[in-house]
C-alpha positions as CSV (number, residue, x, y, z in Angstrom):
1,M,119.3,204.6,29.8
2,T,118.3,207.4,27.4
3,H,120.7,210.2,26.3
4,S,121.3,212.5,23.3
5,V,124.2,212.7,20.9
6,A,124.7,215.6,18.4
7,G,126.8,215.7,15.3
8,I,127.1,217.2,11.8
9,D,125.7,215.4,8.9
10,F,125.5,216.1,5.1
11,A,122.4,215.6,2.9
12,P,123.7,216.5,-0.6
13,V,121.2,218.1,-3.0
14,L,123.1,216.6,-6.0
15,P,124.6,213.1,-6.3
16,L,128.1,212.8,-5.1
17,W,129.5,212.2,-8.5
18,L,128.0,215.4,-9.8
19,L,129.4,217.3,-6.8
20,G,132.8,215.9,-7.7
21,V,132.4,217.1,-11.2
22,A,131.5,220.6,-9.9
23,L,134.5,220.6,-7.6
24,A,136.7,219.7,-10.5
25,L,135.3,222.5,-12.7
26,A,135.8,225.0,-9.8
27,L,139.4,224.0,-9.5
28,L,139.9,224.3,-13.2
29,A,138.4,227.8,-13.1
30,L,140.7,228.8,-10.3
31,V,144.0,227.5,-11.8
32,P,144.4,230.4,-14.4
33,A,143.7,233.0,-11.7
34,V,146.2,231.4,-9.3
35,W,148.7,231.2,-12.2
36,R,148.3,234.9,-13.0
37,R,148.1,235.8,-9.3
38,A,144.9,237.6,-9.8
39,R,143.7,239.9,-6.9
40,G,140.3,238.3,-6.4
41,V,141.3,234.6,-6.5
42,V,140.7,234.1,-2.8
43,W,137.2,235.5,-2.9
44,R,136.5,233.5,-6.1
45,A,137.6,230.3,-4.2
46,V,135.4,231.3,-1.3
47,T,132.4,231.8,-3.7
48,F,133.0,228.3,-5.2
49,A,133.4,226.8,-1.7
50,L,130.1,228.3,-0.5
51,I,128.3,227.0,-3.6
52,L,129.7,223.5,-3.1
53,L,128.9,223.6,0.6
54,A,125.4,224.8,0.0
55,L,124.9,221.9,-2.5
56,A,126.3,219.4,0.2
57,N,123.6,220.6,2.6
58,P,125.3,220.4,6.0
59,R,123.0,219.7,9.0
60,L,123.2,219.6,12.8
61,V,121.8,216.2,13.7
62,E,120.7,215.3,17.2
63,E,119.9,211.7,18.1
64,T,118.1,210.5,21.1
65,R,119.5,207.1,22.0
66,E,118.5,204.3,24.3
67,S,121.6,202.3,25.3
68,R,121.4,198.6,25.8
69,P,123.5,196.8,28.4
70,D,126.1,194.3,27.3
71,I,125.6,190.7,28.2
72,A,128.2,188.4,29.7
73,L,127.7,184.7,29.9
74,L,128.7,182.7,33.0
75,V,129.1,178.9,32.2
76,V,129.0,176.7,35.2
77,D,130.4,173.1,34.8
78,Q,128.4,170.6,36.8
79,S,129.7,167.4,35.3
80,D,131.1,164.6,37.4
81,S,134.7,165.6,37.1
82,A,133.8,169.1,38.3
83,R,132.5,167.6,41.6
84,I,135.7,165.7,42.6
85,G,136.9,166.7,46.0
86,N,135.9,170.3,46.9
87,R,135.7,171.5,43.3
88,A,131.9,171.8,43.4
89,E,132.1,174.0,46.5
90,Q,134.8,176.2,44.9
91,I,132.8,176.5,41.7
92,E,129.7,177.5,43.5
93,A,131.5,180.0,45.7
94,A,133.1,181.5,42.5
95,R,129.7,181.7,40.9
96,R,128.3,183.7,43.7
97,E,131.3,186.1,43.8
98,I,131.2,186.7,40.0
99,E,127.4,187.3,40.0
100,A,127.9,189.8,42.8
101,R,130.7,191.6,41.1
102,A,129.0,191.7,37.8
103,G,125.9,193.2,39.4
104,R,128.0,196.2,40.5
105,L,129.3,196.9,36.9
106,P,127.1,199.5,35.0
107,D,125.6,198.6,31.6
108,L,126.3,194.8,32.1
109,E,123.8,191.9,32.3
110,L,125.2,188.5,33.5
111,R,123.4,185.4,32.3
112,T,124.3,182.0,33.9
113,V,124.1,178.7,32.1
114,E,124.7,175.3,33.8
115,V,126.4,172.4,32.0
116,P,124.8,169.1,33.3
117,E,126.3,165.7,33.3
118,A,125.9,164.3,29.8
119,G,126.0,160.5,30.4
120,N,128.6,158.8,28.2
121,Q,129.2,161.8,25.9
122,G,131.7,163.6,28.0
123,T,131.3,167.3,29.1
124,R,129.4,169.2,26.5
125,L,130.7,172.6,27.6
126,F,130.6,174.4,24.3
127,T,127.2,172.9,23.3
128,A,125.7,174.5,26.4
129,T,127.5,177.7,25.6
130,E,126.4,177.8,22.0
131,R,122.8,177.2,23.0
132,A,122.9,180.2,25.3
133,L,124.7,182.4,22.8
134,A,121.9,181.7,20.3
135,E,119.7,184.0,22.5
136,I,122.3,186.8,22.8
137,P,122.8,189.4,20.1
138,R,126.5,189.2,19.1
139,A,126.6,193.1,19.2
140,R,125.9,192.9,22.9
141,L,128.2,190.0,23.9
142,A,130.8,191.2,26.4
143,G,132.5,187.9,27.0
144,V,132.2,184.4,28.4
145,I,133.5,183.2,31.8
146,A,133.6,179.4,32.3
147,L,133.8,177.9,35.7
148,T,135.2,174.5,34.8
149,D,138.0,172.0,35.4
150,G,138.9,172.1,31.7
151,Q,137.7,168.6,30.9
152,A,135.5,169.5,28.0
153,H,134.9,167.2,25.0
154,D,133.2,169.3,22.4
155,I,135.5,172.3,21.9
156,P,135.8,173.3,18.2
157,A,139.2,173.5,16.5
158,A,138.8,177.2,15.9
159,S,136.9,179.7,18.0
160,P,133.6,180.9,16.6
161,I,133.3,183.5,19.4
162,D,134.4,187.1,18.7
163,A,134.3,188.1,22.4
164,P,136.7,187.2,25.2
165,F,136.5,183.7,26.6
166,H,138.0,183.2,30.1
167,A,138.3,179.9,32.1
168,L,138.4,179.9,35.9
169,M,139.4,176.5,37.2
170,P,139.5,175.0,40.7
171,G,142.7,173.6,42.0
172,R,146.3,174.4,41.1
173,A,148.6,173.9,38.1
174,G,150.7,170.8,38.0
175,E,148.1,168.3,39.2
176,T,148.7,164.6,38.7
177,D,146.3,161.7,38.2
178,R,146.8,157.9,37.8
179,R,144.3,156.1,35.7
180,L,143.6,152.5,34.7
181,R,142.7,151.9,31.1
182,V,141.1,148.8,29.7
183,I,142.5,148.5,26.2
184,E,140.8,145.3,25.2
185,A,138.3,143.1,27.0
186,P,136.3,140.2,25.6
187,G,132.5,140.4,26.0
188,F,132.2,136.6,26.0
189,G,134.3,133.6,27.1
190,I,134.1,129.9,26.7
191,V,133.3,128.1,30.0
192,G,136.3,126.1,31.1
193,R,138.8,128.3,29.3
194,E,140.7,131.5,30.0
195,V,140.3,134.9,28.5
196,E,142.8,137.8,28.5
197,I,142.1,141.4,29.4
198,R,144.6,144.1,28.3
199,V,145.0,147.0,30.6
200,A,147.5,149.9,31.1
201,V,148.3,152.2,34.0
202,D,149.0,155.8,33.1
203,D,150.4,158.6,35.3
204,L,149.0,161.9,33.8
205,G,150.8,165.1,34.5
206,V,154.1,163.4,35.2
207,A,156.9,164.4,32.9
208,N,158.7,161.0,32.7
209,P,156.4,158.3,34.3
210,T,158.5,155.3,35.3
211,G,158.3,152.5,37.9
212,A,155.5,150.0,38.5
213,A,152.1,150.0,40.0
214,R,150.3,147.2,41.8
215,L,147.0,145.9,40.5
216,T,144.4,144.2,42.6
217,I,142.1,141.8,40.7
218,R,138.9,140.3,42.1
219,R,136.5,138.0,40.3
220,D,132.9,137.6,41.5
221,G,133.8,138.6,45.0
222,E,136.5,135.9,45.4
223,A,139.8,136.5,47.2
224,A,141.8,139.2,45.5
225,R,145.1,138.6,43.7
226,S,147.8,141.1,43.0
227,E,150.1,141.8,40.1
228,S,152.8,144.3,39.5
229,V,152.6,146.2,36.1
230,P,154.9,148.8,34.6
231,V,153.5,152.3,34.3
232,G,152.6,153.3,30.7
233,R,152.8,149.8,29.2
234,D,150.2,147.2,28.2
235,H,149.6,144.4,30.6
236,R,147.6,141.2,30.1
237,I,145.5,139.7,32.8
238,T,144.3,136.1,32.5
239,V,140.8,135.3,33.8
240,P,139.4,131.8,33.9
241,I,135.7,131.4,33.0
242,Q,134.3,128.7,35.3
243,R,130.5,129.0,34.8
244,G,127.9,130.2,32.4
245,G,126.4,133.7,32.7
246,P,128.2,136.9,33.7
247,T,131.6,136.9,35.4
248,V,132.4,140.2,37.0
249,V,136.1,141.2,37.1
250,E,137.2,144.2,39.2
251,I,140.6,145.6,38.6
252,E,142.1,148.4,40.7
253,A,145.4,150.2,40.5
254,E,147.1,151.4,43.7
255,A,146.8,155.1,44.4
256,R,149.6,157.4,43.4
257,P,150.7,159.8,46.1
258,G,149.2,163.3,45.6
259,E,146.9,162.3,42.7
260,V,143.7,164.2,42.3
261,S,141.3,161.3,42.8
262,T,141.3,157.5,42.7
263,L,138.0,157.4,40.9
264,N,139.6,156.3,37.6
265,N,142.0,153.9,39.3
266,R,139.4,151.1,39.1
267,Q,137.7,149.4,36.1
268,V,135.0,146.7,36.0
269,V,134.7,144.2,33.2
270,T,131.8,141.9,32.7
271,I,132.4,138.7,30.7
272,N,129.5,136.5,29.7
273,G,130.4,132.9,30.1
274,V,129.0,130.7,27.3
275,R,129.5,127.0,26.7
276,D,131.3,125.7,23.7
277,R,129.4,123.2,21.6
278,L,127.5,121.0,24.0
279,R,128.4,117.4,23.8
280,V,125.4,115.2,24.3
281,L,125.2,111.4,24.4
282,L,121.8,110.0,23.5
283,V,121.3,106.3,24.1
284,S,117.9,104.9,22.9
285,G,116.5,101.6,23.9
286,E,113.8,99.7,22.1
287,P,112.3,101.5,19.1
288,H,109.1,103.5,19.8
289,P,107.2,106.3,18.1
290,G,108.8,109.0,20.0
291,E,112.4,107.9,19.6
292,R,113.2,110.4,16.8
293,T,111.7,113.2,18.8
294,W,114.9,113.4,20.9
295,R,117.2,113.2,17.9
296,R,115.3,116.0,16.1
297,L,115.3,118.2,19.2
298,L,119.0,117.8,19.8
299,K,120.1,118.0,16.1
300,A,118.1,121.2,15.6
301,D,120.4,123.0,18.0
302,P,123.6,124.0,16.1
303,N,125.5,124.3,19.4
304,V,125.0,120.6,20.2
305,D,127.4,117.8,19.2
306,L,125.2,114.7,19.4
307,V,126.4,111.2,19.7
308,H,123.4,108.8,19.3
309,F,123.2,105.1,19.7
310,T,120.1,102.9,19.4
311,I,120.0,99.5,20.9
312,L,118.0,97.5,18.4
313,R,117.2,94.4,20.4
314,P,113.4,94.4,21.2
315,P,112.3,92.8,24.5
316,E,110.6,89.9,22.7
317,K,113.7,89.0,20.8
318,D,115.1,85.8,22.2
319,D,117.0,83.9,19.5
320,L,120.3,83.9,21.2
321,T,121.8,86.1,18.5
322,P,125.1,87.6,19.9
323,L,124.7,91.3,20.8
324,N,127.6,92.3,18.6
325,E,125.8,91.1,15.5
326,L,122.7,93.3,16.1
327,A,124.4,96.5,15.1
328,L,126.3,97.8,12.0
329,I,129.2,98.6,14.2
330,A,130.3,97.3,17.5
331,F,128.8,99.3,20.4
332,P,131.8,101.2,21.9
333,V,130.8,100.6,25.5
334,R,134.2,101.0,27.1
335,E,135.1,104.1,25.1
336,L,131.8,105.9,25.9
337,F,131.2,105.0,29.5
338,Q,134.7,104.8,30.8
339,V,137.3,106.6,28.6
340,K,135.3,109.6,27.3
341,L,132.4,109.6,29.7
342,R,133.3,113.0,31.3
343,D,133.7,114.6,27.9
344,F,129.9,114.8,27.7
345,D,127.9,117.6,29.1
346,L,124.6,115.6,29.1
347,I,123.7,111.9,28.9
348,V,120.1,111.1,27.8
349,F,118.6,107.6,28.2
350,D,115.4,107.1,26.2
351,R,113.5,104.0,27.2
352,F,116.8,102.1,27.8
353,S,116.7,98.9,29.7
354,N,119.6,97.0,31.2
355,R,120.0,93.8,29.2
356,G,123.6,93.2,29.9
357,I,125.0,95.6,27.4
358,L,126.2,98.0,30.1
359,P,128.0,96.2,32.8
360,A,127.4,97.3,36.4
361,A,130.8,98.9,36.5
362,Y,129.9,101.2,33.6
363,L,126.6,102.1,35.2
364,R,128.4,102.9,38.4
365,N,130.7,105.2,36.3
366,I,127.6,107.1,35.1
367,A,126.4,107.5,38.7
368,D,129.8,108.8,39.7
369,Y,129.8,111.1,36.7
370,V,126.5,112.6,37.9
371,R,127.7,113.0,41.5
372,G,130.8,114.7,40.2
373,G,128.9,117.4,38.3
374,G,127.4,115.6,35.3
375,A,123.9,115.8,33.9
376,L,121.5,112.9,33.3
377,L,118.1,112.9,31.6
378,M,116.0,109.8,31.6
379,S,112.7,109.3,29.7
380,T,111.1,106.1,30.7
381,G,108.4,103.8,29.5
382,P,107.2,100.3,30.6
383,E,110.8,99.0,30.7
384,F,111.3,101.1,33.9
385,S,108.9,98.8,35.8
386,G,110.5,95.5,34.8
387,P,113.5,93.5,36.1
388,T,115.7,95.2,33.5
389,S,114.9,98.7,34.9
390,L,117.9,101.0,35.3
391,A,116.4,101.8,38.8
392,L,117.6,98.4,39.9
393,T,121.2,99.0,38.8
394,P,124.0,101.1,40.4
395,L,122.5,104.0,38.4
396,G,119.4,103.8,40.6
397,G,121.3,105.4,43.4
398,V,121.2,108.8,41.6
399,L,117.5,108.6,40.4
400,P,115.0,110.6,42.4
401,A,112.3,107.8,42.1
402,R,111.9,104.1,41.9
403,P,109.1,102.0,40.4
404,S,106.2,101.7,42.8
405,G,106.0,98.4,44.7
406,R,102.3,98.1,43.8
407,Q,100.8,96.3,40.9
408,N,99.8,98.1,37.7
409,I,102.9,100.2,37.8
410,V,102.3,101.2,34.2
411,G,99.2,103.5,34.1
412,E,97.1,103.5,31.0
413,G,94.4,106.0,30.1
414,E,94.0,109.5,28.8
415,F,95.1,112.5,30.9
416,R,96.5,116.0,30.6
417,P,99.8,116.6,32.3
418,R,99.6,119.4,34.9
419,V,102.1,121.8,36.3
420,S,102.4,121.1,40.0
421,E,102.1,123.8,42.7
422,L,105.9,123.7,43.0
423,G,106.2,123.8,39.2
424,F,104.5,127.2,39.1
425,R,107.6,128.6,40.9
426,H,110.2,126.5,39.1
427,P,111.8,128.2,36.1
428,V,111.6,125.1,34.0
429,T,107.8,125.0,34.0
430,E,106.9,128.5,35.1
431,G,104.9,130.4,32.4
432,L,104.5,127.5,29.9
433,A,101.9,128.2,27.2
434,G,98.7,126.1,27.7
435,A,99.5,125.2,31.3
436,N,96.9,124.8,34.0
437,S,96.2,127.5,36.5
438,E,94.2,127.8,39.7
439,Q,91.2,128.8,37.7
440,A,91.4,126.6,34.6
441,A,92.7,123.2,33.5
442,A,95.5,122.7,31.0
443,T,94.7,123.3,27.4
444,W,97.5,121.3,25.8
445,G,97.1,117.8,24.3
446,R,96.5,114.5,26.2
447,W,98.9,111.7,27.0
448,Y,97.9,108.1,27.5
449,R,100.6,106.4,29.6
450,W,102.6,107.1,32.8
451,L,104.6,105.2,35.3
452,R,103.7,105.0,39.0
453,A,106.8,105.6,41.0
454,D,107.8,106.3,44.6
455,Q,109.5,109.6,44.8
456,R,112.4,109.8,47.3
457,S,114.1,113.1,46.5
458,G,113.9,116.0,44.1
459,S,111.2,118.4,43.0
460,T,108.1,117.3,41.1
461,I,107.3,120.0,38.6
462,M,104.7,118.1,36.5
463,E,102.1,115.7,37.6
464,G,100.0,113.0,36.1
465,P,96.6,111.6,37.2
466,D,95.8,111.9,40.9
467,G,98.9,114.0,41.5
468,A,101.3,111.2,40.5
469,P,104.9,112.6,39.8
470,L,105.4,112.9,36.1
471,M,108.6,115.0,35.8
472,I,111.1,115.1,38.7
473,L,114.2,117.3,38.9
474,D,116.9,116.5,41.4
475,R,120.4,117.6,42.5
476,V,122.8,114.8,43.3
477,G,126.1,115.8,44.7
478,E,127.5,118.3,42.2
479,G,125.4,117.0,39.3
480,R,121.7,117.0,38.3
481,V,119.1,114.5,37.2
482,A,115.8,114.8,35.4
483,L,113.4,111.9,35.3
484,L,110.4,111.8,33.0
485,L,107.9,109.1,34.0
486,S,106.2,108.8,30.6
487,D,107.1,108.1,27.0
488,H,104.3,110.1,25.4
489,I,105.7,113.6,25.3
490,W,106.3,113.0,21.6
491,L,102.5,113.4,21.1
492,W,102.9,117.1,21.7
493,S,105.4,117.4,18.9
494,R,103.0,115.7,16.5
495,G,100.2,118.1,17.4
496,H,98.0,115.4,18.8
497,D,94.9,116.9,20.5
498,G,96.2,120.4,20.0
499,G,99.9,119.5,20.9
500,G,101.9,121.2,23.5
501,P,105.2,122.9,24.4
502,Q,107.3,119.8,24.0
503,Q,110.3,121.5,22.5
504,E,110.3,124.3,25.1
505,V,109.9,121.9,28.1
506,L,112.7,119.6,26.9
507,R,114.9,122.6,26.1
508,R,114.4,124.1,29.5
509,V,115.1,120.7,31.2
510,A,118.3,120.2,29.2
511,H,119.5,123.8,30.0
512,W,118.6,123.4,33.7
513,L,120.7,120.2,33.8
514,M,123.6,122.1,32.3
515,R,123.3,124.9,34.9
516,E,121.9,127.7,32.7
517,T,121.9,130.7,35.0
518,E,118.4,131.9,34.0
519,L,116.9,128.5,35.0
520,E,118.3,128.3,38.5
521,E,115.4,127.7,40.9
522,E,117.4,128.9,43.9
523,D,119.2,131.9,42.8
524,L,120.1,135.5,43.5
525,S,121.0,137.7,40.5
526,A,121.8,141.3,40.1
527,R,122.1,143.6,37.1
528,I,122.5,147.3,36.5
529,E,120.8,149.1,33.6
530,A,120.4,152.8,33.0
531,G,121.9,153.6,36.5
532,R,119.5,151.4,38.4
533,L,120.3,148.1,40.3
534,T,117.8,145.3,40.1
535,V,118.2,142.4,42.4
536,T,116.1,139.3,41.7
537,R,115.7,136.5,44.1
538,R,114.2,133.2,43.0
539,S,113.2,130.4,45.3
540,L,110.9,127.4,45.5
541,D,110.2,128.4,49.2
542,T,106.8,129.9,49.7
543,A,107.8,131.8,52.8
544,A,108.2,135.5,52.6
545,P,111.6,136.5,51.0
546,P,114.3,137.6,53.4
547,E,115.8,141.1,53.5
548,I,118.3,141.9,50.8
549,T,121.6,143.6,51.8
550,V,123.2,145.7,49.1
551,T,126.8,146.9,49.4
552,A,127.9,149.8,47.2
553,P,131.4,150.1,45.7
554,D,132.3,152.6,48.4
555,G,131.2,150.2,51.2
556,T,127.8,151.8,51.9
557,V,125.4,149.2,53.1
558,T,121.6,149.3,52.3
559,R,119.0,146.8,53.6
560,A,115.6,146.6,52.0
561,M,112.8,144.1,51.5
562,P,112.2,142.8,48.0
563,E,108.7,142.8,46.5
564,A,107.1,139.6,45.3
565,A,106.9,139.4,41.5
566,G,105.3,136.0,40.9
567,G,106.8,132.7,39.7
568,G,108.9,132.4,42.8
569,R,110.6,135.7,42.2
570,A,111.1,138.7,44.5
571,V,112.6,141.9,43.1
572,L,114.4,144.8,44.7
573,G,115.3,148.0,42.7
574,M,117.4,151.0,43.7
575,P,119.6,153.7,42.1
576,A,123.2,152.6,41.3
577,A,125.0,155.5,39.8
578,M,128.4,154.9,41.5
579,P,130.8,153.0,39.3
580,G,132.3,149.7,40.5
581,V,131.1,146.3,41.8
582,W,127.8,146.2,43.7
583,H,127.2,143.3,46.1
584,A,123.8,141.9,46.9
585,S,123.1,139.2,49.5
586,D,120.0,137.4,50.9
587,G,122.0,135.8,53.7
588,R,122.7,132.6,51.8
589,R,123.7,133.7,48.3
590,T,125.6,136.6,47.0
591,A,125.2,138.3,43.6
592,F,127.5,140.8,41.8
593,A,126.7,143.5,39.3
594,A,129.1,145.8,37.6
595,S,128.5,149.5,37.1
596,A,130.9,151.1,34.7
597,A,131.5,154.9,34.8
598,T,128.5,156.6,33.4
599,N,130.7,159.0,31.6
600,P,134.0,157.2,30.7
601,L,135.3,160.3,28.8
602,E,134.7,162.4,31.9
603,V,136.8,160.3,34.2
604,A,139.6,159.5,31.7
605,D,141.5,162.5,33.0
606,L,140.6,164.1,36.4
607,R,143.2,166.9,36.4
608,S,142.1,170.5,36.3
609,D,143.8,171.4,33.0
610,P,143.1,174.1,30.4
611,A,144.7,172.2,27.5
612,R,141.3,171.2,25.9
613,L,140.2,174.9,26.0
614,R,143.2,176.3,24.1
615,P,141.3,176.9,20.8
616,L,138.8,179.1,22.6
617,L,141.3,180.9,24.8
618,S,143.8,181.7,22.0
619,G,141.1,182.6,19.5
620,T,139.5,185.2,21.7
621,G,142.5,186.5,23.7
622,G,141.0,185.0,26.9
623,V,143.0,183.5,29.7
624,A,142.8,180.5,32.0
625,R,143.3,181.1,35.8
626,Y,143.4,178.7,38.7
627,M,141.4,179.6,41.7
628,G,143.5,177.5,44.2
629,D,142.3,174.7,46.4
630,G,141.3,176.6,49.4
631,A,137.8,177.1,50.8
632,V,137.6,180.7,49.3
633,P,138.4,180.7,45.6
634,A,140.7,183.3,44.2
635,V,138.4,185.0,41.7
636,P,140.1,187.7,39.6
637,E,138.7,191.3,39.3
638,L,136.2,192.0,36.5
639,R,136.9,195.0,34.3
640,R,135.2,196.6,31.2
641,V,137.6,197.1,28.3
642,A,137.1,198.9,25.0
643,P,137.2,196.9,21.8
644,G,140.7,196.2,20.6
645,R,142.3,196.5,24.1
646,D,143.8,193.7,26.2
647,V,141.2,191.6,27.9
648,A,143.3,190.3,30.7
649,G,146.0,191.3,33.0
650,A,147.6,190.6,36.4
651,G,144.7,189.9,38.8
652,W,141.9,190.8,36.4
653,I,140.0,189.6,33.4
654,G,138.1,191.9,31.0
655,L,134.7,192.0,29.5
656,R,134.3,194.0,26.3
657,R,132.3,197.3,26.3
658,N,130.3,197.3,23.0
659,G,128.1,200.4,23.5
660,D,125.2,198.9,21.6
661,H,122.2,201.2,21.4
662,T,118.8,201.9,19.8
663,V,118.0,205.3,18.2
664,T,114.6,206.4,19.6
665,G,114.5,209.9,18.0
666,I,116.3,212.2,15.6
667,S,116.2,215.9,14.7
668,A,118.1,217.7,11.9
669,I,118.8,221.5,11.6
670,P,120.3,222.8,8.3
671,L,123.5,224.7,9.0
672,L,123.4,226.5,5.6
673,P,119.8,227.2,4.7
674,A,119.1,228.4,1.1
675,W,118.5,232.1,2.0
676,L,121.8,232.2,4.0
677,A,123.7,230.3,1.3
678,L,122.4,232.8,-1.4
679,A,123.4,235.8,0.7
680,L,126.8,234.4,1.4
681,V,127.4,233.4,-2.2
682,L,126.3,236.8,-3.5
683,G,128.4,238.6,-0.9
684,A,131.5,236.6,-1.7
685,A,131.0,237.1,-5.5
686,L,130.6,240.8,-5.0
687,M,133.8,241.0,-3.0
688,A,135.6,239.0,-5.7
689,W,134.3,241.4,-8.4
690,R,135.3,244.5,-6.5
691,R,138.7,243.1,-5.7
692,E,139.4,242.1,-9.2
693,G,138.0,245.4,-10.6
694,R,140.6,247.6,-8.9
């Protein structure tokens, strides 16, 4: 809008200090006349005044101005806490109403800025406001109106805004909220031991919170257990770690009557189960070139406690020397294979033959140890085919193969081990460097001996000549067995003929035997990263994978087909923004994944409360008003106020009127031009002379 404004201005002919000196001299000249009460003193004063006024050069100035509208900022909170219940609808309705009312106010421009969800940084309300203010001249800022629940996490200690800041909040004063806080939770736990989680239940908005709340605790989808905890005090929860890999613990506090939301009544803790130092018993039979390969492999792992015994009696030794005289110490057979047998996580037999050192009762103990959940790894050589073979003892009942009944059980000749068709899908041999493929043969080194055996159970993951089983993995009862039908894997460790992945193969076998989660061949796993759920199904079955059923924390069920990903894997991905425990099932197995709140600061307090906004409100004179919890929000009236006036009152909030403008034209007319000034001065001087001359 363009308009004109007129006013009187001065453009002195002399500097102001010189005009001041002239004024002082004029006053000094008038003092004697006033003292003597001279007749012409008045006209003399008029003469001096006209001279000084002429030197001040008064002008009538007329400006043509183009006024610029003031700018008000409307900040709309769209974070997670501002969407609880019907808050989002209230905020949106208030936004439309304010925009409509502001449009009816003259000389006001309303700009709207939205505050998005900020991940785990809380609500960045002032950051969004400051970014918008950077584009607004401060001389035109009429004020800021924030539609928010008050849960902002970047408010400065002192207000940097010099215009009114008002907050309009959904809901009503006096809201209450119960929250469950995890004070301390371990990220790791030792398998077979217990860990403690420290939690507390807080009742926010309650003057003197007392009483107790009931906690419901679930671990990996098992039956829930309940505990009663005092409100406002720490409580310790004991969780046993029974397996390696992630253990998902869901803790939920019962709802408080009248609380805003139960969203923060639940917490999810993921504890990664790790084994303590693994206890391995290695029993070596007759000496052979690869004997130290096992020892070096197991001793290289700092997490392995190795107990190694070597039976030094070669097969050709037949001098009737007592067995207890062939070792530096007596072989502790009873202590190892009866008293402390179940203290070991893995038993390894390397080319061991039954020559009466281990009675049948002890071998039966080992078989029962496997069936009860133990792990057994056997590396065999020619001794496996003779009358002293462990396959002919009670231990043979847990072995997946027996020596073949044919002649020439021990095969001699060069060959390259091959990954079987099943082995391409098994995690122990899937993706081995140098392995064969459908298009090419294996590139790793050759072996020269293998055992012909009749397989009766288990999975053959590596093959020898003519498809003969070379490495067999089997599950027996609760335990696991691995059988290697050759004693030449040590050639790979020496780099013979290019070598091979000996260390990786044996490491994978050992970890599969000890139930490493990542090496399970029949498994369903789930994980959540960056708000996305990934369900991975692994199976040796070549049939199409079944449909995956995913259950969200709120009970919503989604069914979808996974996509084949190679190596026996099928993968399903989907968004998972909702915090809580997600369940995935393929009909046989169930997996759990924990999704913590994407913005833990945001859900720490779900009340609509202006406490965090106090620095901005008090520093600018603004107010916080509740809009109620009805479908139609109670939006106060908008008024324009002059600078320095109150910016809020009963039923209204004010936006400052700045009156900012741009001068587009200016004209100046002298009020006392030189000719007029000369005439007036001469006339006044003449009147003074005549008056004084009488």
